[in-house]
N, C-alpha and C positions, 0 to 999 in steps of 0.2 A: 277195737274188741268192743262188741255191741253193748247196750245196760245188763243183758241178760250175763252173758259170759262176766263183766265186771262184777256185777254183784254175787253170783256165786263164788270168784276169787276173795272176794271182801268178807264173804262168810267164812269161806275157809281161814283165811287170816288172823280171825277174831276167834276161832277155837284155838287155832297154834297160838294165838298170843298167850290164848287163857293159860293154858300148858307152860307157858315158858316163865317157870318161877319154881325153883327147888321146891319150894314149901307144896305148891300146886299140884308138882310131880309126887311127891310124899302121899299128898292124902288123896290122890286115885289111887296109885299103889294099894295103899293101905287099904282103901276100900274095896278092891279087890278080893282081898286078904280075908275081911273080916265081914263083908257084904253091909256094914252099915254102922255109922260112929255118930256120938252125939259130938255137938263141937266142943263139949267140956272135954272128951276121951282124946280128940284131936290136940287140943291145946296143949295139954299133957305131954302127949306125944310130940309135937314140933318144939315144945317149948318156948314159947311163944304167948304175949297176951293174950287173951279173947278178942279182943276185938282185929289184932292182927289175922287172926285164923278165922274170923269169921268174914274178913274183910274178901279171903283167898277164896273163901267155901262161895260167896257172893259172885265171886267172876268166874269160878267154874260154872254155877248154879245158872247163871246169866247166858253163858255160852252152851248148856244145854248139855253141860258134860256131867253133873249131878243131878239129883233130886232133894228136895227135904219132905219132913215129915214130921208136922208136930204130936207130940204125945205126953199130956200133961202141959208140964213146963219145960220140958225137954223137945228138942229140935233134934233129927235125927236124919244122915245123910247116907246117900246109897248112890252107884254110877246110875246113870238113867239109859247109857248107851257102853256095855262089857266090850263092844269092838274097838273102843280107845285103847284096849289092852295091844291089840293089833299094832296099834301104832309104838307101841313102847318097844314091840318085836324088832320093829323097824330101826328104831333108834339104836336098838342095841346091834343091829346089824351092822350099821352105819361105824358104827365105834369100833367094832372089831375089825373091820374091813379097813379102817383108818389106820388101828395100832400095828395091823399086819404091814400094811404098805410104809407105815415109820419106821416098822423091826427092819425092813429089808433092803431101805435105805441106808440103815447105820450097818448093816454087812459089807 
């Protein structure tokens, strides 16, 4: 594998790793519905301390999945690339397929 191909797959892995946590998946899902949320709103929804939620937001932002906008003393987060929701659809298709296969094996 050449360096360019290696770099491309490393970038893909970084994005997938950023999504590889239930709280971060929840944040992306929530932002897809609410369009934007503050860290305080997300902290209440996730029921975690603000530093934990801030860390999750930082991971998602560094991967390019979300963006932030400071307004006064609050920071609001939104999806920077809504196409990430296509990934969710794909994951759901894999889950459905796997469950179907498991059900057929149990017959």
